N, C-alpha and C positions, 0 to 999 in steps of 0.2 A: 273555278280553277282548281281549288283544293279537292273537290269531289272527283274532277277529271283525273288529277294526279293519283288520287287514291285508287280509282278504278284501274288505271294503267298499271299501278304497282301490283294490284291483285291479279290482273291478267298475266303479268310477267311470271308469276309463280304458278299459274294454272296448269301448264302441261305436266308438271310432276305428279299431279293427282287427278286431273280431270279425266272424265271418260272420253274415249276416242270416238269421233264420228268417222267411221271407216268408209272410205270410198271403195265400194265393193267392185267397181269396174277397174280399179287400178291398184290391186293388192301388191303388185310387184314393186311399187315404189315405197311400200312400207318395209321392205326387206333391207337389212344392212349386211351386205356381203363382207364387211370388215369385222363383223362380230367374231371374236375368237382369234383375231390375227395378232394380237399383242402377246406373243408367245415366244418361248425360247426352249432349248433342250432341258434346262434345269427347272423350268416352271411353265406349264401349259395352261393357257387361258382359252384353249380350244384347239390350238395347232392347226388352224384353218388358213386358207388363202382366199382372196376375192375371186371366186370362180365365175368367169364369164362364159356361159354355156346354156344349152337348153336342158330341160329335165332328162336325165339319163342319157345325155348326149355322148357320142363316141369321143369327142374332143372337147377340151376345156382350155380356155386361155386365161392367163394371169400376168399381171405385172411382176417382174422378177427383181427382187432386191438382194437375194442371196447369190453367192458365186455359183458358177456352173457346178452342178453336182450336189449342191446343198439341198437337203430335204426341206430346210426352212427357206423356201423359195420366195416368200413374201412375209415380212414381219413389220408390224405397224410402227415400231420405233426406229425403223431405218429411215434414212434421209436421201438415199440415192436409188435410182432405177437403172438396171443394167440391160434390160431387154423386156420384150413382150413375148411370153413363152407359151407354146402349146404344151399342155401337160395332161397326163393321165394319173397323176400321183394321188393315191388314196390316203396316204399318211406320210408325214415326214420320216417316220421310222421305217417305212417301206421304201421310201424314195420313189423315183420316177421311171418311166419308160415311154418311148415314142415321143420324143421332145425335140424341139428346135425353137429358135427365137428370131424375132424381127425387131429392128431398132433404127430410128431415124437420127441423123446427125447433120450438123453444118460445120463448115470450116475444115480443119485437118482431119483426115480419116483416122479413126481410132477403132481398133478391132478387138483387143483383149477386153473381156467383160468389165473388169474393175476400172480399166483406163477410160473406157467410153462412157461409164456411168454418169448420169446427170442428176443434180440436185432436184428434188421435188418437194412439194408440201401437200399435206392432206387438205389444206384450204383451197388448193387448185386441183382437186381430185374428185371425180364423180364415180361412184361405184354402185351399179345396179346389177341384178341378175342378167339382164339382157344388153347391158351397155356399160362400157368403162371409158373414162376420159381422164387424162392427166396432162399437166403442163410441164415440159422438160426445160428447166430454166437455163441450163448451160447451152442449149441450142435454139431457144425461143421457138420450140415446136410443140404443138398440141397433138397428142395421140388419142384416137378414138377407136374402139373395137366393138363389134357386135357379132353374135354367133349364129350359126345353124348347127345341126347335129354333127356334121362332119366337115364343116367349112366355116369361114368367117370373112367379114369385110373389115378393112382398116381404112381410116381416113387420117392422114397426116397433114396438118396445116403448118406450112413453112413460112419463115420470114423471107425477105429479099436476100438472095444469096447466089453467088456464082458457084458455090461448092456445097450443094445439098446432097445428102447421101441416105441410102437405106442399106443397113448391114444385115445380111442373112447369116445366121450362125447355126450350122447343123450339128454342132457340138463334137466333143472328142469321142474316143473309143471306136472310131470307124464311121466315116460319113462321106457323102458325095454331093456335089452340086454341078449343074450344067446350066449355063446362061444362053438364052436364045434371043438375042437383041431384036431380031426382025419381028418377033412375036411379042415383044415386051414381057418375056416369060422366063422364069427360073424354075427348074425342077431339081429334085435331089432326094436324099434319104438320110435318116439318122439311125444308127444301131444302138445308141446308148440305152442301157436298161439296168435293172437291178437284180438280174438273175431270173430264174423261172421262165425262160424263153428258149426255143430251139436256136441252133446256130445260125439259121438263115433269117432270123428276125430283123425286120426293117420297118421303119415308119416312113413311107414315101410322101413327098409333098410337091405341090405345084402352086406357083405364085404368079399372078399377072398384075402388072402395073398399068395404069391408064395414061402413062406418059413415057415417051422415049427416053432412053438413058444410055450412058456409056458404062461399061462394067468390066470387072475382072474377078476372077476367082481368088480366094485367099486361103491360106492354111497356116496353122501354127503361128498366127499373129503377123504373117507377112503377106503382102499383096503380090500376086503373080501378074504383073502388068500385061494386059492383053490376052491372058489365058482365060478361056471361057469354060473350062471343065477341070474338075479335080476330084480325085478319089483318094482318101487317105485318113490320117488320124483325126484331124479337126478341119473339115472342109467348110467353106463359106463363100459368100459372094458379096461384093460391094457395088451398089448401083449409084451412079452419080448423075446429076442434072442441075440445071439452073432453075431457080424459083423466083417468083415475084412475091411481094409482101401479101400474106394471107392466102397464098395459093394452096389449094387442097390437092394432095396426091392420094389416089385411091389404090388399095391393093385388094385383090380377091384371092383367097388362099384356101386350099383344101388338102386333106391328107388321106392316106389309105394304108392299111396294114398288108394290102394285097399286091399293088403294083402302081406305077406311075399312071398307067391308063385308067385304073380304077379311081385314083385321086382326081383325075380330070373329069371322070363321070360324076363323082361326088360333087365337084364344083359346079358343073353344068346343071345338075339336078337341083341343087339346094340354093345356089345363088343366081345362076343364070345371068340374065341381063339386069337384075335388080340393082338399083343404086343403094348407097349406104343407108339412107333413111328408110327405104322400103324394107330392107333386111332387118333393120332395127325395129320397125313397127311390127313385122311378123314375129320376131323373137319376143317382143313385149306381149303380144297377143297370146302366144303359146304359154308364157309364164302366168299371165292373168287367168287364163282358162284352167291351168293346172292347179294353181293356188286356190281358185274359187270353189273347189270341192269342199273347203272348210271356211266358214265365215263366222267370225267372232264379233260380239257386240258387248258393250258395257264394261270394258276394261280400261285401264289407263293407257295413255299413248305408249308408254314404255312396255307395258304388258302386251299390247297389240303388236308392236314392232318386234318384240321378242318372239311372239308366237309365229309370225310369218317369216322371220329370219330362221327360226328352227325348222319350219316347214320347208323352206328353200334348201336347207342342208340335208333334209331327209329325202331329197329327190334327185340325188346324183349317183349314188353307188348302190348296187353294181351298175356300171355304165355299159351301154351297148358297144359291142365289138364286131357287130355284123354290118354288112354293106349290101348294096344291090348292084348286080352286074349289068352288062349291056342288054341282057334279055329280061331285065327287071326281076331276076331271081335272087332270093336272099342267099348270101354266101358269107363266109368268114375265114379269116386266117386262123388256123388252129395253133394255139400256144403249146400244144402237146406234140403234134406231128410235124408242124411246119408246112402243112399242105393247105390248099384252099378247098374248103368243104362246104356243102350246103347247110343252111339252117341257122338257128340262133346261136349266139355266143355273147356272154357277159363277162366282165372282169372287174377286179378292183374292190374286193370286199373281204372282210374277215368274219366268219360266222361266230367266232368266240364273242365278238362284240354284238353283232347285229341280230342273232337269233332271238334276242331278248325282247326287243320292242320294234326294231325297224321292220323286220319281215312281218310281224303281226299287223303293223300299221299299213303296210302295202296290201296285205290280204283283206283288210277291212275297207280301205278307201280306194286303192288302185289295183284291184285283183287282176285286171287284164295285163298289167305289167308283171305281176307275180307269175301269171301263167307263162309269159314270155321267158321269165327267168328260170322257171322249171324246165322249159324246153331247152334252155341253155345248159342247165345242169345235166340233162340227158346227153347232150353232146360232149360235155366234160367227161362223163363216164365212158361213153363209147370211144372217144378219141384217146383218152389218157388212162383209162382203166380204173379210175377212182373219182369220187366226188371231191372237190376242193374243200379245204377248211379255211384257207386263205389264198385267194387268187390275185396274182399281180404280175402279169396276167395269167401265168400258169400256176403250178403248185409251189407256193412259197413255204419255207420251213420255219414258221413262227407260230406261237400260241399252242394251246392244248385243246383237248376235247374232240368230239366227233359230232359236232353240232350241225353238220349237214343233215343229220337225222331229223333234228327239230324242224329245219327249214323245209325239208321235203314233206314230212308228215303233216305239219301244220297247214301247209297250202292246200293239201287234199282234204284234210279234216274240216277245213273252213270253207269248203265248197269248190275248190279248184278242180276243173274237169277239162277234157279235150286234149290230153297229152298222155303219154305212155307211162302211167303210174306203176304198172307192173314191173317194167324194167328199172324204174327208180327204186322200187321196193327191193329188188334184187341188189341194186347198188348199195342200199343201206345194210343189207345182210352181209355183203362182201366187206364193207368198211368196218362193220362191227366185230368181225372175226379175224381180221388180218391187219398187219402193219404195212402201210404203204410208203411210197417215196415222200420225202420231206415230212410235212405234218399230216398227210392223209392217213386214213384208217385209224388204228388205235395203237399207240406205243404202249407196250406192257400188256398187250391183250392176253398173252398166254397166262400171266399171273392173274389178271382180272377175271378171266373166265374160270380159272381153277380155284383161286383163293377167295375171289369176291372183292378183291381190291388190288391196286398196284402198290407193291411194298415200298417202303421208305428206303430200304437197303438194297434195292435192285438196280441201283445206278441209273434210274430213270427220273429225270428232274420233275419237280412239281407234281409228285405222284398222288397226293391227296386230292389236289384240284382235278387231276385226270379222273380219279375214281368217282368223285361226286358228279362230274359232268357226264361221264359214261353212263352212270345210273339214270340220269334224266334222259340221256339219248336213248337208252334201252326202253324207257317208258314211251318215248315217241315212236319207236319201232313197234312196240306192243300195241299201241293205239292204232297205228296205221294198219298193222297186220289184222287186227280185229275188224277194222272198217273194210278191208279187202277180203274178208271171210277166209283168211288163211287158216290152216289146220290148228286146232287148239294146242296140240303138242308143240308146235312151232312158236306160237305167240306166248305160251306159258313160260318158255325159256326167258323171254325178254321181260315178262312181268316179274319173274323172280329176281332177275338181275337188277331190275329197277329198285329193288330194296337193298342193294349193296351199299348204299350210303350208310346204313346202320353199322357196317363193319368198322367204320372209322370214328364212330361216336364214342367219346371217352366219358364214362359216367362220373368220373371224379371231378373233372373240370366242367362237364356238360358242354363241351366244345368238340369240334372235329379235330382229329389229330392223326399224324402219320403213323403207320403201323408197319412193323418189320415182317419178314417172311415167316418167322416163328410164331406170329400171332401176338407178340408183345408190342405195346405202343412205343414209338420212338421216344428216347429220353436223352438229355433233358428236354423238357417241353416249355417253350416260351410262346404263349398265344399272341404276343405282339411282334413276333419275328416274321418279317415280310419275306416272300419267296420261299425257298427251301421246299417244304411240302406243298406250298401253295403258289399261285400264279399272280404276281403283282398285287398281293394282298397278304393278309394274315388270317389266323384262325377265326378271329372275330368277324372277318368279312365272309369267309367261305363256309362257316357253320350254317349259314342260311341258304346254301345252294342245294336245296331240296325242293325245287320248284314244283314237283309233281306230287309231293306227299308231306305237306306241312303238318298235317295232323299226326303223321308218324313221327315227325321231329318233335312235336309238342309232347307226345307220349314219352319219348326218350328223355326229354328234359324234365318231365315230372308234372305235366298238366298245365292248364292255361295260365295260372298266376305265375308260376315259375318261368314259363315261356315269356310272358310279358315283362317280367323283371329282367330277364336276360336281354330282351330287345331294348328295354330302357337303358340298360348298362352301356350299350353301344354309344349312346349320346352323353352319358354321365362320365364315363372314363376319360382321363386326360389323353391327349393325342401322342402318347409315348410310342416308341417304335424301336425295333432292333433291325438294323440294316446290314448286318454282317454277311448275309448271303450275297449281297450285291457289292459289298465293300465301298459303298457310297450311298448317299441319300438320293434315290431315284426320284424323278419328278412327281410320281404318283404319291410317294410318301410325303413330300413337301406340301402337296396340295391338300392332303388330309390334315396335316399339322396346322396349317394356317387358316383352315375353314371355320374354326370355332364351333364345330359340331362333334367334338370328342373323337371317337374312333370311326365315326361315319365318314366314308370316303366316296362321296358321290362322283368325284372326278374320275373314277374308274368303274368298270361295269359290274364286278362280282356282287356288289352290295346294293345295286340300284333298286332292286325289287323289295328289299328288306322292309322299307317303311310301310309296305302294304300288308305285312304279315299279321299285324294286330287284328285284322278282320277275321283271321282263323281262330283267334283266341278270345273272341267276345268283347273286344275293346276297339271297335272301329273308329271311335273319336280320336284315338291317338294316331292312327293313320292319317286322318283328316288334318290334324295339327301339324304333323311332320311333313306331309306332302306340300302343304301350303308354305311352310317354312323353307323347304328346299327350293320351291319355285321362286319365292321372294328373294332369297339370299344368294342363290347359286347361278341365276340366269339374268342377264341384262343385255339390251340390244347395243352393246358397246364393244370396242376392240378387246376388252378383257372380260367379255360377257359369259364365258363358260368357266367351269371350275376344274377343268382337266381336259384331256383329249376329247374332241367331239366324236371322233371315231365313226366315220362313214354313215352318219345319220342316227346312230343309236342314242347318244345322249340327247340329241334333239327330239327323237321320237318319244323318249321318256317324258319330256316336257309337253309335247303335243297331247299324248294320252292323258297325262295328269291334269292338264288344263281342261280337258273334256270331262274329267271326273272319274276315270276308270283306267285300269292298266292290266296288261296280259301277263300276270305272274307265271302262269303255266301256258306257254304258247300252244303246245300240242293238246289243247283241250278246247272246249266250247265256251270257256268263261273268261270274263274280265273281272277283276277285283275292284271294288268301289273305293274311291278316294273322296276328294272335295273339289268340285269344279272351280275354275279361276274367274270365269267371265259370267256376266248376267245371262248371256245367251250364246250358244254355239250351234250352228247348223251344218250338218254333214250331208252332202248330196252324194248318195251312193251310185255306183255305175248301173245298178238295176233300176234306177229311177226313184227308188224310195229315199226317204229322208229321216235322219236321226236329228232330233231337236233336243238340246239340253238347255232347259230354262232354270235360272237361279236368280229370280227377280230382285231379291233383297241381298244379293251377294255383295260383300265389301271386304276391306282389309280386316275389319273387326268381326264381321259375320262369316267365319271360315269353317264353322261346324255344320254338319248336315243334321237338321232337326227332324226332317221328314223327307220321304221320296215317294212320288206317285209315278207309276209307269203306265202310259196310255190311260190315264184317268183313274187308276186304281192304286190304293196304298200298296207299297212294296217294302218288305221287311228284310229281304236277303242282302248279304254283303257282296253280291256279285251280279253281273248281268250276263245274259246268254248271247253269244255271237249270232247264232242262227235266228234268235228272236229280233235282234237289232237289224238284221238284213231284211226283215219284213217291214221295216219302218217303225220308228218309235218316238214317243214324246216323253222325255224324262223331266219331271218337275221337282227340283230340289228346293226344299224350304231350308234356308240357311239361318244360323243364329250365332250369337256371340258366345254362348255357353254350350258345351257338349250335351247331347242327349244320351245319357248313360243307360237308357232303357232299350234303345234301338240296336238291333243286330247282335244281341248278347247270347242268343240261344244256340246250342250246337247245330240245329237245323239251318241257321242263318249263314253258317260258315261256307266258304267256297270249296271247290272240289279238292279232294285228296285221294290218292290211290288206296290208302288204308281203308277208306270208307266205301270203296267200290263194291257194289253188289254184283 
């Protein structure tokens, strides 16, 4: 008996450190869509919501705990659900567009969202990528949802009631509903958006019930008894019927940005006559097939769940905005012209975040999707005249940089073909030399092109950040121009501009610093001041934003040892800050402050590549140490599992790459910089049929340093891997150890690519 109790006690603690036996046919059930949902405006642990959708699907569904119009549409610490909402929201800071909600009730009809809200518990909630279920306590109703790309199926299980209802809420700001009882059908549209759309923007929807009902339209919280149609500020419908105990009422719902007829087509194509369980199984299969491109082995249960939860997050944005018409031709509503036009369209991503790791990840593992996205960018340019920097769904006016240059250049440089790259290259030249609407093109371009930087005193916000990002963007254009055999006189312009980062380097502080029009550095200078010359960070974060020429930055700082000391300082300095630019502690500051890693602010994008820079200065073991520390401390498969905004897959893609053992510091190059793999084995199945296998048989929490690396059976000494070589298939055998190997990767020839060293 004693031995049995002891064994049970040991087993009870096993999951915390045991290696996971991964069911490779059911990876979707390892995902926790609630990871990152324990967030609020003042502190982000991800700022995510449980997205019920297919990979890159046009529509996503989520339970709604936040009031109508709140960007925090689902937060883990809430205890009431107000609706089940179709959403296209890329970020709470961007808010939503194309939204409406569905909600079951019993008893007295309640229309206003906070009035109708029902208590719920996470104990009676199931959240999967392909399925969501929750018990609504106030109504004794269980709601289930399962998605397709442009449609969804609902199953409501009601109690015995003479007064069961389903409330359709098309939201305020202008909406429409029409009830067609003879067909058990409701149609309508919502116009609610967050800007960046034409005046005729609508999200059309069609809903079918499998049960007859009596119904009325409602608006502004009042039922219009007997009225079956309403167009106005806040339109809705309430459908009423009797139910028996345990009776399931099914809804099939689809939407379209084009028309009601197109919404009907989307429903017919994607759901058809399938029952709820059939749709659910198809969705699960899609997720398992998509996730199975990466298989990890030999990690803990938590590490494995974190990996697949991050992979799930990396497969949503940008989302499809195209549909297929009655002739099965691909068409889309243009968020630029308001017209229906042929071809691809994607929306809902910010390149300031995602150029760093999300797009490199797609180019490696899902290049066919990347190709579709490049086709979509072509249509952005043709229809709107510019490439987006933030699309939601049109040109949003947020963030800095001209990072569409990196997204376009990298896709082609890493093998993307079969689309009009020449026109996209012209789009890059246009964006690099002009200021466009909202955040497109380059703000301050006339200063940048003439002075080599955007001045601090030119009344252009976050000028140093713009300068540093423009320099990398110019590098991307230079590399693409070279690959396209453009004239040397043309490409040389961008090669020279790629060195503009040097104009902001302050030799006194050995940090990047704003500079005035007269060539003098901005003063007084506080390297801990957030914002001002920088974007959501300070000089300690942005000094490393020289993705394409780290060797040039090393030279400026004074050589390898001084560079490493400067890197070390980021972790040693206390998390002090100056928030006077914002007049408040923004959440990104707070997330750095509480992380316990000094000035390192992994919760925001500017510094996320910095831990890999030790490889350029001959001390790769410090990269290995810090990468593993960040993975261990900053990511968990829990509601508070991120350390800041997840941001459209970027922060997740950092984890995915780092867990594999390498990272794209310079996206518009052929190289990944080495780190330290997290698992004993990772298998990546490429679309070309080749396989990348990462073996680290003696990997453990103690053995986190790379003692040796063999690539395809041969010793390998460089601190980088080649993308083109990986595409041919590769086996990487890492020998891991508890102590760093300070002889490996120390020579100048071992360092990754830098423009300064370009021959």
